[in-house]
TILUMKE-321823 format. One record per atom (N, C-alpha, C): residue in three letters; atom name; x, z, y. Coordinates in steps of 0.02 Angstrom, whole numbers, plus 50000, padded with zeros to 5 digits. Atoms other than C-alpha are relative to their C-alpha. Layout:
<recs>
(rec "ALA","CA",(X,Z,Y));
...
</recs>
This chain:
<recs>
(rec "MET","N",(50068,49991,50029));
(rec "MET","CA",(49075,51752,50080));
(rec "MET","C",(49988,49926,49965));
(rec "ASN","N",(50017,50075,49990));
(rec "ASN","CA",(48992,51582,50008));
(rec "ASN","C",(49971,49992,49985));
(rec "TYR","N",(50066,50011,49963));
(rec "TYR","CA",(48845,51513,50110));
(rec "TYR","C",(49974,49969,49957));
(rec "TYR","N",(50064,50024,50017));
(rec "TYR","CA",(48786,51393,49982));
(rec "TYR","C",(50015,49988,49929));
(rec "SER","N",(49994,49991,50082));
(rec "SER","CA",(48767,51357,49798));
(rec "SER","C",(50062,49964,50001));
(rec "ASP","N",(49946,50021,50037));
(rec "ASP","CA",(48891,51329,49678));
(rec "ASP","C",(50015,49933,50001));
(rec "SER","N",(49990,50105,50011));
(rec "SER","CA",(48846,51129,49669));
(rec "SER","C",(50004,49988,50061));
(rec "ILE","N",(49971,50015,49955));
(rec "ILE","CA",(48854,51135,49848));
(rec "ILE","C",(50079,49984,50005));
(rec "ASN","N",(49940,49975,50001));
(rec "ASN","CA",(49027,51216,49870));
(rec "ASN","C",(50056,49961,49957));
(rec "LYS","N",(49962,50045,50040));
(rec "LYS","CA",(49085,51116,49718));
(rec "LYS","C",(50029,49916,50014));
(rec "LEU","N",(50016,50057,49964));
(rec "LEU","CA",(49039,50951,49799));
(rec "LEU","C",(50044,50003,50058));
(rec "ILE","N",(49960,49981,49930));
(rec "ILE","CA",(49112,51018,49980));
(rec "ILE","C",(50087,49987,49969));
(rec "GLY","N",(49912,49996,50024));
(rec "GLY","CA",(49286,51040,49873));
(rec "GLY","C",(50029,49970,49968));
(rec "GLU","N",(49959,50061,50017));
(rec "GLU","CA",(49307,50880,49787));
(rec "GLU","C",(50000,49960,50059));
(rec "MET","N",(50014,50026,49932));
(rec "MET","CA",(49258,50805,49970));
(rec "MET","C",(50096,49998,50044));
(rec "ALA","N",(49944,50006,49974));
(rec "ALA","CA",(49405,50888,50034));
(rec "ALA","C",(50064,50023,49968));
(rec "MET","N",(49942,50009,50009));
(rec "MET","CA",(49524,50831,49929));
(rec "MET","C",(50035,49950,50006));
(rec "LEU","N",(50006,50085,49994));
(rec "LEU","CA",(49514,50659,49979));
(rec "LEU","C",(50057,49979,50067));
(rec "PRO","N",(49961,50009,49940));
(rec "PRO","CA",(49668,50615,50096));
(rec "PRO","C",(49967,49999,50067));
(rec "GLY","N",(50049,50029,49918));
(rec "GLY","CA",(49614,50635,50288));
(rec "GLY","C",(49936,50054,50004));
(rec "ILE","N",(50050,49949,50003));
(rec "ILE","CA",(49457,50744,50254));
(rec "ILE","C",(50011,50095,49983));
(rec "GLY","N",(50003,49930,49999));
(rec "GLY","CA",(49474,50928,50303));
(rec "GLY","C",(49928,50023,49981));
(rec "PRO","N",(50072,49942,50031));
(rec "PRO","CA",(49345,51074,50259));
(rec "PRO","C",(49938,49998,50046));
(rec "LYS","N",(50069,50038,49959));
(rec "LYS","CA",(49215,51004,50404));
(rec "LYS","C",(49989,49973,49997));
(rec "SER","N",(50042,50072,50013));
(rec "SER","CA",(49225,50842,50350));
(rec "SER","C",(49971,49998,49933));
(rec "ALA","N",(50026,49992,50079));
(rec "ALA","CA",(49201,50880,50175));
(rec "ALA","C",(49925,50011,50003));
(rec "GLY","N",(50051,49962,49997));
(rec "GLY","CA",(49054,50985,50227));
(rec "GLY","C",(49941,49945,50022));
(rec "ARG","N",(50005,50049,49995));
(rec "ARG","CA",(48990,50831,50320));
(rec "ARG","C",(49968,49950,49938));
(rec "LEU","N",(50013,50076,50058));
(rec "LEU","CA",(48997,50700,50188));
(rec "LEU","C",(49967,50035,49964));
(rec "ALA","N",(50048,49977,50033));
(rec "ALA","CA",(48918,50815,50083));
(rec "ALA","C",(49927,50001,50030));
(rec "PHE","N",(50080,49998,49974));
(rec "PHE","CA",(48771,50851,50164));
(rec "PHE","C",(49985,49955,50015));
(rec "HIS","N",(50023,50079,49957));
(rec "HIS","CA",(48769,50675,50229));
(rec "HIS","C",(49977,49966,49908));
(rec "ILE","N",(50039,50025,50083));
(rec "ILE","CA",(48756,50632,50006));
(rec "ILE","C",(49930,50043,49983));
(rec "LEU","N",(50082,49957,50024));
(rec "LEU","CA",(48611,50781,49984));
(rec "LEU","C",(49953,49950,50028));
(rec "GLU","N",(50036,50013,49954));
(rec "GLU","CA",(48527,50697,50124));
(rec "GLU","C",(49974,49918,49957));
(rec "MET","N",(50015,50091,50056));
(rec "MET","CA",(48526,50513,50025));
(rec "MET","C",(49948,49988,49967));
(rec "PRO","N",(50013,50021,50059));
(rec "PRO","CA",(48419,50442,49919));
(rec "PRO","C",(50011,49971,49948));
(rec "LYS","N",(49981,49969,50055));
(rec "LYS","CA",(48450,50476,49739));
(rec "LYS","C",(50001,49900,50000));
(rec "ASP","N",(49933,50068,50014));
(rec "ASP","CA",(48489,50267,49722));
(rec "ASP","C",(50030,50008,50054));
(rec "ARG","N",(49926,50016,49941));
(rec "ARG","CA",(48594,50263,49879));
(rec "ARG","C",(50043,50037,49947));
(rec "VAL","N",(49941,49973,50005));
(rec "VAL","CA",(48682,50408,49786));
(rec "VAL","C",(50006,49981,49917));
(rec "LYS","N",(49980,50005,50058));
(rec "LYS","CA",(48678,50342,49611));
(rec "LYS","C",(50073,49919,50005));
(rec "GLY","N",(49952,50037,49962));
(rec "GLY","CA",(48747,50175,49712));
(rec "GLY","C",(50076,50005,50010));
(rec "LEU","N",(49915,49995,50014));
(rec "LEU","CA",(48908,50257,49741));
(rec "LEU","C",(50031,50037,49970));
(rec "THR","N",(49991,49996,50042));
(rec "THR","CA",(48931,50342,49614));
(rec "THR","C",(50001,49958,49953));
(rec "ASP","N",(49975,50044,50082));
(rec "ASP","CA",(48932,50191,49493));
(rec "ASP","C",(50051,49951,50042));
(rec "ALA","N",(49929,50038,49967));
(rec "ALA","CA",(49043,50117,49636));
(rec "ALA","C",(50062,50002,49989));
(rec "ILE","N",(49937,49962,50010));
(rec "ILE","CA",(49169,50248,49635));
(rec "ILE","C",(50038,49984,49915));
(rec "LEU","N",(49968,49993,50050));
(rec "LEU","CA",(49175,50254,49450));
(rec "LEU","C",(50002,49897,49950));
(rec "ASP","N",(49969,50087,50009));
(rec "ASP","CA",(49182,50044,49435));
(rec "ASP","C",(50045,49981,50020));
(rec "ALA","N",(49939,50033,49935));
(rec "ALA","CA",(49316,50021,49552));
(rec "ALA","C",(50070,50055,49941));
(rec "ARG","N",(49950,49947,50041));
(rec "ARG","CA",(49419,50176,49441));
(rec "ARG","C",(50008,49972,49944));
(rec "GLU","N",(49999,50023,50055));
(rec "GLU","CA",(49379,50089,49290));
(rec "GLU","C",(50029,49929,49998));
(rec "LYS","N",(49978,50064,50011));
(rec "LYS","CA",(49415,49914,49330));
(rec "LYS","C",(50072,49983,50058));
(rec "THR","N",(49930,50015,49952));
(rec "THR","CA",(49556,49924,49458));
(rec "THR","C",(50082,50011,49963));
(rec "ARG","N",(49930,49970,50043));
(rec "ARG","CA",(49722,49923,49381));
(rec "ARG","C",(50035,49941,50051));
(rec "LEU","N",(49931,50034,49992));
(rec "LEU","CA",(49895,49831,49445));
(rec "LEU","C",(50035,49929,49989));
(rec "CYS","N",(49977,50067,49993));
(rec "CYS","CA",(49940,49645,49489));
(rec "CYS","C",(50069,50000,49938));
(rec "LYS","N",(49935,49996,50048));
(rec "LYS","CA",(50063,49616,49336));
(rec "LYS","C",(50059,49957,50043));
(rec "GLU","N",(49948,50046,49949));
(rec "GLU","CA",(50149,49489,49485));
(rec "GLU","C",(50058,50067,50063));
(rec "CYS","N",(49964,49963,49957));
(rec "CYS","CA",(50161,49607,49630));
(rec "CYS","C",(49992,50055,50026));
(rec "PHE","N",(50040,49951,50019));
(rec "PHE","CA",(50086,49762,49574));
(rec "PHE","C",(49954,50040,50062));
(rec "ASN","N",(50090,49960,49966));
(rec "ASN","CA",(49947,49773,49711));
(rec "ASN","C",(49929,49994,49956));
(rec "LEU","N",(50048,50014,50020));
(rec "LEU","CA",(49785,49799,49674));
(rec "LEU","C",(49941,49971,49971));
(rec "SER","N",(50040,50052,49996));
(rec "SER","CA",(49668,49712,49597));
(rec "SER","C",(49955,49999,49909));
(rec "ASP","N",(50049,49996,50033));
(rec "ASP","CA",(49508,49692,49468));
(rec "ASP","C",(50039,49932,49948));
(rec "ASP","N",(50001,50072,50063));
(rec "ASP","CA",(49603,49537,49358));
(rec "ASP","C",(50097,50018,50003));
(rec "GLU","N",(49922,49997,50036));
(rec "GLU","CA",(49772,49522,49295));
(rec "GLU","C",(50043,49972,50079));
(rec "LEU","N",(49980,50019,49934));
(rec "LEU","CA",(49814,49428,49448));
(rec "LEU","C",(49980,50021,50074));
(rec "CYS","N",(50025,49941,49948));
(rec "CYS","CA",(49790,49509,49618));
(rec "CYS","C",(49981,49908,50047));
(rec "PRO","N",(50009,50040,49939));
(rec "PRO","CA",(49723,49367,49757));
(rec "PRO","C",(50052,49974,50017));
(rec "VAL","N",(49945,50016,49981));
(rec "VAL","CA",(49873,49335,49830));
(rec "VAL","C",(50058,49945,49975));
(rec "CYS","N",(49948,50004,50093));
(rec "CYS","CA",(49985,49316,49671));
(rec "CYS","C",(49928,49920,49993));
(rec "SER","N",(50045,50057,50037));
(rec "SER","CA",(49828,49177,49598));
(rec "SER","C",(50001,49943,50061));
(rec "ASP","N",(50026,50049,49951));
(rec "ASP","CA",(49820,49086,49784));
(rec "ASP","C",(50044,49934,49982));
(rec "PRO","N",(49932,50030,50034));
(rec "PRO","CA",(49936,48917,49736));
(rec "PRO","C",(50005,49975,50070));
(rec "LYS","N",(49985,50018,49947));
(rec "LYS","CA",(49927,48885,49953));
(rec "LYS","C",(50067,50063,50012));
(rec "ARG","N",(49967,49960,49991));
(rec "ARG","CA",(50045,49043,49944));
(rec "ARG","C",(50086,49992,49978));
(rec "ASN","N",(49909,50018,50023));
(rec "ASN","CA",(50251,49023,49985));
(rec "ASN","C",(50013,50051,49950));
(rec "HIS","N",(49982,49940,50033));
(rec "HIS","CA",(50318,49124,49832));
(rec "HIS","C",(50067,50008,49996));
(rec "LYS","N",(49906,50004,50005));
(rec "LYS","CA",(50496,49080,49872));
(rec "LYS","C",(49994,50070,50068));
(rec "LEU","N",(49994,49961,49950));
(rec "LEU","CA",(50448,49222,50026));
(rec "LEU","C",(49964,50050,49952));
(rec "ILE","N",(50011,49905,50020));
(rec "ILE","CA",(50429,49415,49958));
(rec "ILE","C",(50016,50051,50057));
(rec "MET","N",(50025,49916,49973));
(rec "MET","CA",(50354,49547,50074));
(rec "MET","C",(50005,50065,49990));
(rec "VAL","N",(49992,49932,50038));
(rec "VAL","CA",(50433,49714,50019));
(rec "VAL","C",(49943,50037,50016));
(rec "VAL","N",(50062,49946,49950));
(rec "VAL","CA",(50270,49847,50073));
(rec "VAL","C",(50020,50056,49951));
(rec "GLU","N",(50021,49943,50036));
(rec "GLU","CA",(50239,50027,49999));
(rec "GLU","C",(49969,50008,49951));
(rec "GLU","N",(50066,49995,50012));
(rec "GLU","CA",(50087,50036,49993));
(rec "GLU","C",(49943,49938,50010));
(rec "PRO","N",(50052,50050,49968));
(rec "PRO","CA",(49928,49928,49959));
(rec "PRO","C",(49970,49970,50059));
(rec "SER","N",(50040,50013,49909));
(rec "SER","CA",(49854,49965,50130));
(rec "SER","C",(50061,49975,50028));
(rec "ASP","N",(49971,50029,49974));
(rec "ASP","CA",(50019,49912,50199));
(rec "ASP","C",(49994,49915,50012));
(rec "LEU","N",(50013,50084,50027));
(rec "LEU","CA",(49988,49720,50109));
(rec "LEU","C",(49935,49988,50053));
(rec "VAL","N",(50074,50043,49964));
(rec "VAL","CA",(49809,49735,50184));
(rec "VAL","C",(50004,49974,50067));
(rec "ALA","N",(49978,49974,49912));
(rec "ALA","CA",(49876,49781,50343));
(rec "ALA","C",(50031,49924,50038));
(rec "TYR","N",(49969,50052,49974));
(rec "TYR","CA",(49985,49629,50347));
(rec "TYR","C",(49946,49943,49982));
(rec "GLU","N",(50061,50069,50025));
(rec "GLU","CA",(49840,49497,50264));
(rec "GLU","C",(49950,50010,50089));
(rec "LYS","N",(50005,50028,49956));
(rec "LYS","CA",(49755,49542,50415));
(rec "LYS","C",(50032,49980,50076));
(rec "THR","N",(49967,50031,49950));
(rec "THR","CA",(49860,49488,50532));
(rec "THR","C",(49994,49901,49999));
(rec "GLY","N",(50029,50077,50045));
(rec "GLY","CA",(49820,49287,50423));
(rec "GLY","C",(50055,49968,50049));
(rec "GLN","N",(49921,50024,49968));
(rec "GLN","CA",(50005,49261,50485));
(rec "GLN","C",(50039,49966,49947));
(rec "TYR","N",(49954,50025,50065));
(rec "TYR","CA",(50103,49269,50321));
(rec "TYR","C",(49962,49965,49957));
(rec "GLU","N",(50009,50023,50065));
(rec "GLU","CA",(50091,49158,50197));
(rec "GLU","C",(50039,50001,49933));
(rec "GLY","N",(49940,49982,50037));
(rec "GLY","CA",(50222,49212,50086));
(rec "GLY","C",(49939,50056,49933));
(rec "VAL","N",(50048,49960,50003));
(rec "VAL","CA",(50161,49339,49939));
(rec "VAL","C",(50058,50056,50004));
(rec "TYR","N",(49955,49922,49978));
(rec "TYR","CA",(50205,49517,49912));
(rec "TYR","C",(50027,50047,49932));
(rec "HIS","N",(49994,49968,50043));
(rec "HIS","CA",(50272,49664,49820));
(rec "HIS","C",(49978,50067,50012));
(rec "VAL","N",(50034,49950,49978));
(rec "VAL","CA",(50213,49825,49813));
(rec "VAL","C",(50042,50053,49986));
(rec "LEU","N",(49958,49937,50023));
(rec "LEU","CA",(50329,49990,49787));
(rec "LEU","C",(49986,50040,49985));
(rec "HIS","N",(50024,49936,50029));
(rec "HIS","CA",(50199,50126,49756));
(rec "HIS","C",(50024,50047,50009));
(rec "GLY","N",(49957,49943,49964));
(rec "GLY","CA",(50304,50241,49884));
(rec "GLY","C",(50054,49969,50039));
(rec "ALA","N",(49925,50009,49962));
(rec "ALA","CA",(50482,50256,49952));
(rec "ALA","C",(50030,50056,49984));
(rec "VAL","N",(49935,49974,50048));
(rec "VAL","CA",(50642,50325,49889));
(rec "VAL","C",(49985,50081,50067));
(rec "ASN","N",(50001,49937,49936));
(rec "ASN","CA",(50646,50521,49974));
(rec "ASN","C",(50014,50042,49922));
(rec "PRO","N",(49980,49947,50046));
(rec "PRO","CA",(50739,50640,49845));
(rec "PRO","C",(49971,50072,50016));
(rec "ALA","N",(50048,49939,49988));
(rec "ALA","CA",(50660,50810,49941));
(rec "ALA","C",(49949,50001,49975));
(rec "ILE","N",(50020,49993,50026));
(rec "ILE","CA",(50525,50766,49833));
(rec "ILE","C",(49997,50003,49941));
(rec "GLY","N",(49965,50013,50099));
(rec "GLY","CA",(50616,50693,49669));
(rec "GLY","C",(49965,49913,50001));
(rec "VAL","N",(50027,50055,50009));
(rec "VAL","CA",(50539,50508,49709));
(rec "VAL","C",(50077,49971,49989));
(rec "GLN","N",(49937,50029,49981));
(rec "GLN","CA",(50701,50417,49671));
(rec "GLN","C",(49988,49903,49978));
(rec "PRO","N",(50023,50072,49990));
(rec "PRO","CA",(50708,50219,49671));
(rec "PRO","C",(49989,49985,49929));
(rec "GLU","N",(50030,49984,50043));
(rec "GLU","CA",(50669,50244,49480));
(rec "GLU","C",(49928,49999,49958));
(rec "ASN","N",(50051,49949,50008));
(rec "ASN","CA",(50522,50315,49507));
(rec "ASN","C",(49942,49926,50027));
(rec "LEU","N",(50044,50037,49957));
(rec "LEU","CA",(50455,50148,49631));
(rec "LEU","C",(50009,49951,49937));
(rec "LYS","N",(50001,50043,50049));
(rec "LYS","CA",(50426,49973,49564));
(rec "LYS","C",(50071,49964,50023));
(rec "LEU","N",(49937,50045,49975));
(rec "LEU","CA",(50614,49925,49622));
(rec "LEU","C",(50016,49957,49927));
(rec "LYS","N",(49960,50011,50064));
(rec "LYS","CA",(50678,49897,49441));
(rec "LYS","C",(49943,49912,50006));
(rec "GLU","N",(50023,50053,50013));
(rec "GLU","CA",(50530,49759,49432));
(rec "GLU","C",(50003,49936,50067));
(rec "LEU","N",(49993,50047,49936));
(rec "LEU","CA",(50564,49671,49607));
(rec "LEU","C",(50097,49964,49976));
(rec "LEU","N",(49923,50016,50035));
(rec "LEU","CA",(50756,49642,49523));
(rec "LEU","C",(49997,49930,49977));
(rec "LYS","N",(50027,50052,50021));
(rec "LYS","CA",(50676,49564,49405));
(rec "LYS","C",(49976,49932,50040));
(rec "ARG","N",(50034,50065,49971));
(rec "ARG","CA",(50553,49442,49498));
(rec "ARG","C",(50072,49970,50015));
(rec "LEU","N",(49964,50004,49950));
(rec "LEU","CA",(50713,49407,49610));
(rec "LEU","C",(50045,49954,49944));
(rec "ALA","N",(49949,50018,50056));
(rec "ALA","CA",(50819,49359,49433));
(rec "ALA","C",(49979,49946,49964));
(rec "THR","N",(50053,50071,50044));
(rec "THR","CA",(50657,49239,49355));
(rec "THR","C",(49992,49975,50046));
(rec "GLU","N",(50002,50035,49952));
(rec "GLU","CA",(50588,49173,49526));
(rec "GLU","C",(50038,49976,50046));
(rec "ASP","N",(49977,50046,49928));
(rec "ASP","CA",(50648,49024,49668));
(rec "ASP","C",(49977,50036,50030));
(rec "VAL","N",(50021,49953,49937));
(rec "VAL","CA",(50637,49179,49797));
(rec "VAL","C",(50081,50006,50052));
(rec "GLU","N",(49933,49995,49949));
(rec "GLU","CA",(50732,49139,49969));
(rec "GLU","C",(50016,50036,50024));
(rec "GLU","N",(49999,49948,49962));
(rec "GLU","CA",(50678,49257,50065));
(rec "GLU","C",(49971,50072,49989));
(rec "VAL","N",(50020,49948,49991));
(rec "VAL","CA",(50657,49438,50058));
(rec "VAL","C",(49984,50040,50057));
(rec "ILE","N",(50034,49957,49918));
(rec "ILE","CA",(50552,49533,50200));
(rec "ILE","C",(49992,50083,49991));
(rec "VAL","N",(50007,49912,49982));
(rec "VAL","CA",(50585,49730,50221));
(rec "VAL","C",(49936,50000,50009));
(rec "ALA","N",(50060,49950,49977));
(rec "ALA","CA",(50402,49797,50268));
(rec "ALA","C",(49991,50077,50008));
(rec "THR","N",(50006,49899,50014));
(rec "THR","CA",(50435,49992,50225));
(rec "THR","C",(49989,50016,50056));
(rec "ASN","N",(50022,49958,49942));
(rec "ASN","CA",(50362,50109,50355));
(rec "ASN","C",(50087,50025,50033));
(rec "SER","N",(49947,49976,49939));
(rec "SER","CA",(50504,50166,50508));
(rec "SER","C",(49987,50080,49978));
(rec "THR","N",(50002,49924,50001));
(rec "THR","CA",(50516,50339,50431));
(rec "THR","C",(50053,49999,49983));
(rec "VAL","N",(49935,49993,50016));
(rec "VAL","CA",(50689,50419,50364));
(rec "VAL","C",(49969,49962,49929));
(rec "GLU","N",(50004,50022,50047));
(rec "GLU","CA",(50616,50380,50197));
(rec "GLU","C",(49985,49916,49957));
(rec "GLY","N",(50004,50063,49951));
(rec "GLY","CA",(50569,50199,50242));
(rec "GLY","C",(50058,49957,49986));
(rec "GLU","N",(49919,50052,49989));
(rec "GLU","CA",(50755,50158,50303));
(rec "GLU","C",(50028,50000,49920));
(rec "ALA","N",(49957,49998,50078));
(rec "ALA","CA",(50803,50220,50140));
(rec "ALA","C",(50002,49987,49950));
(rec "THR","N",(50009,50031,50035));
(rec "THR","CA",(50730,50143,50030));
(rec "THR","C",(50003,49905,50016));
(rec "ALA","N",(49992,50048,49950));
(rec "ALA","CA",(50736,49980,50150));
(rec "ALA","C",(50105,49962,49976));
(rec "LEU","N",(49926,50044,50002));
(rec "LEU","CA",(50937,49983,50137));
(rec "LEU","C",(50017,49976,49918));
(rec "TRP","N",(49983,49999,50085));
(rec "TRP","CA",(50929,50026,49937));
(rec "TRP","C",(49967,49925,49968));
(rec "ILE","N",(50024,50099,49993));
(rec "ILE","CA",(50812,49834,49936));
(rec "ILE","C",(50081,49969,50011));
(rec "SER","N",(49968,50046,49988));
(rec "SER","CA",(50952,49763,50041));
(rec "SER","C",(50057,49990,49958));
(rec "LYS","N",(49908,50015,50034));
(rec "LYS","CA",(51114,49807,49951));
(rec "LYS","C",(49996,49945,49932));
(rec "PHE","N",(50028,50014,50040));
(rec "PHE","CA",(51030,49755,49791));
(rec "PHE","C",(49965,49918,50000));
(rec "VAL","N",(50018,50062,49957));
(rec "VAL","CA",(50966,49588,49873));
(rec "VAL","C",(50019,49941,50017));
(rec "LYS","N",(49968,50040,50009));
(rec "LYS","CA",(51113,49519,49915));
(rec "LYS","C",(50047,49990,49978));
(rec "GLN","N",(49958,49998,50057));
(rec "GLN","CA",(51195,49554,49787));
(rec "GLN","C",(49970,49934,49946));
(rec "ALA","N",(50047,50079,50033));
(rec "ALA","CA",(51063,49423,49719));
(rec "ALA","C",(50026,49924,50033));
(rec "GLY","N",(49981,50059,49966));
(rec "GLY","CA",(51145,49299,49854));
(rec "GLY","C",(49936,49977,50028));
(rec "ILE","N",(50081,50040,49990));
(rec "ILE","CA",(50942,49292,49908));
(rec "ILE","C",(50021,50046,50072));
(rec "LYS","N",(49958,49977,49913));
(rec "LYS","CA",(50954,49323,50113));
(rec "LYS","C",(49947,50045,49999));
(rec "VAL","N",(50067,49945,49972));
(rec "VAL","CA",(50845,49500,50150));
(rec "VAL","C",(50017,50004,50086));
(rec "THR","N",(49979,49967,49929));
(rec "THR","CA",(50774,49535,50330));
(rec "THR","C",(49947,50046,50013));
(rec "ARG","N",(50023,49921,49994));
(rec "ARG","CA",(50693,49693,50392));
(rec "ARG","C",(49961,49976,50044));
(rec "ILE","N",(50046,49994,49946));
(rec "ILE","CA",(50538,49689,50490));
(rec "ILE","C",(50022,50020,50076));
(rec "ALA","N",(50010,49976,49911));
(rec "ALA","CA",(50547,49699,50699));
(rec "ALA","C",(49984,50075,49998));
(rec "SER","N",(50013,49937,49975));
(rec "SER","CA",(50545,49867,50795));
(rec "SER","C",(49934,49988,50013));
(rec "GLY","N",(50053,50023,49994));
(rec "GLY","CA",(50385,49882,50869));
(rec "GLY","C",(49925,50048,49961));
(rec "VAL","N",(50067,49958,50076));
(rec "VAL","CA",(50303,49972,50721));
(rec "VAL","C",(50023,50057,50047));
(rec "PRO","N",(49946,49902,49983));
(rec "PRO","CA",(50354,50187,50782));
(rec "PRO","C",(50018,50020,49935));
(rec "VAL","N",(49961,49965,50031));
(rec "VAL","CA",(50463,50272,50715));
(rec "VAL","C",(49959,50069,49958));
(rec "GLY","N",(50044,49961,50060));
(rec "GLY","CA",(50384,50373,50570));
(rec "GLY","C",(49905,49993,50011));
(rec "GLY","N",(50082,50011,49981));
(rec "GLY","CA",(50220,50264,50616));
(rec "GLY","C",(49974,49968,49914));
(rec "ALA","N",(50020,50043,50066));
(rec "ALA","CA",(50122,50199,50441));
(rec "ALA","C",(49979,49961,50037));
(rec "LEU","N",(50017,50062,49976));
(rec "LEU","CA",(50089,50012,50454));
(rec "LEU","C",(49920,49976,50008));
(rec "GLU","N",(50077,49981,50029));
(rec "GLU","CA",(49910,50041,50374));
(rec "GLU","C",(49961,50016,50081));
(rec "TYR","N",(50036,49966,49937));
(rec "TYR","CA",(49877,50096,50575));
(rec "TYR","C",(50016,49977,50046));
(rec "VAL","N",(49952,50062,49956));
(rec "VAL","CA",(49979,49966,50668));
(rec "VAL","C",(49946,49960,50005));
(rec "ASP","N",(50058,50018,49998));
(rec "ASP","CA",(49855,49856,50727));
(rec "ASP","C",(50037,49915,50002));
(rec "GLU","N",(49998,50084,50032));
(rec "GLU","CA",(49857,49648,50694));
(rec "GLU","C",(50066,49974,50031));
(rec "MET","N",(49964,50034,49964));
(rec "MET","CA",(49955,49583,50834));
(rec "MET","C",(50109,50040,49994));
(rec "THR","N",(49930,49969,50037));
(rec "THR","CA",(50110,49701,50818));
(rec "THR","C",(50043,50002,49948));
(rec "LEU","N",(49970,50020,50085));
(rec "LEU","CA",(50135,49681,50652));
(rec "LEU","C",(50015,49938,49977));
(rec "TYR","N",(50006,50072,49971));
(rec "TYR","CA",(50119,49483,50700));
(rec "TYR","C",(50066,50013,50038));
(rec "ARG","N",(49936,50030,49947));
(rec "ARG","CA",(50257,49491,50818));
(rec "ARG","C",(50068,50071,49950));
(rec "ALA","N",(49963,49961,50057));
(rec "ALA","CA",(50369,49641,50686));
(rec "ALA","C",(50006,49935,49960));
(rec "LEU","N",(49999,50075,50070));
(rec "LEU","CA",(50351,49496,50553));
(rec "LEU","C",(50061,49938,50057));
(rec "GLU","N",(49954,50047,49986));
(rec "GLU","CA",(50414,49382,50685));
(rec "GLU","C",(50050,50007,50011));
(rec "GLY","N",(49932,49988,49961));
(rec "GLY","CA",(50564,49461,50759));
(rec "GLY","C",(50024,50050,49951));
(rec "ARG","N",(49992,49939,50074));
(rec "ARG","CA",(50598,49526,50589));
(rec "ARG","C",(50116,49964,50005));
(rec "THR","N",(49944,50010,49960));
(rec "THR","CA",(50810,49511,50587));
(rec "THR","C",(50031,50034,49917));
(rec "GLU","N",(49968,49975,50078));
(rec "GLU","CA",(50946,49516,50422));
(rec "GLU","C",(50039,50072,50007));
(rec "LEU","N",(49993,49949,50026));
(rec "LEU","CA",(50984,49651,50342));
(rec "LEU","C",(50073,49996,49983));
</recs>
């Protein structure tokens, strides 16, 4: 039985499609939006549309950016000889929050997972290999998640980076097995980076 109008049900349904938002949270968000002044609702919808229209992938590292190069890649103070490979932009943000990493990144946009059809060619891996062939890179730090998929991706990367004659390391444990980097505190991430081991 529908307790709400079609428009409210539609709003709740759209909210519930967001990751981490269940039906109850979707309802709370929908009712909060309905109670907001119209100008704030317009500001929210404008911000969503603006982000969706302007956001693109950095041509260098594939981080999310408004410009051709993201703020990290365009920063001349960053060490471009050191590349940290992460699964998602949120992992990059997690490491940036530590304030300890001075290199650049490469965002894969996922991890190898044959069970759901994600193969190496579905990720930004060939772009990584191209970077390694054309840039003066001394070390690649593999910072994929401590999951079966993250480990499989790390092994794949390690194989090809070693063939290129470049040092490849893996972040140390301390990041929980099965855990996503974006949820790990800054100190644990810093210690994992400092304790990285050669693959």
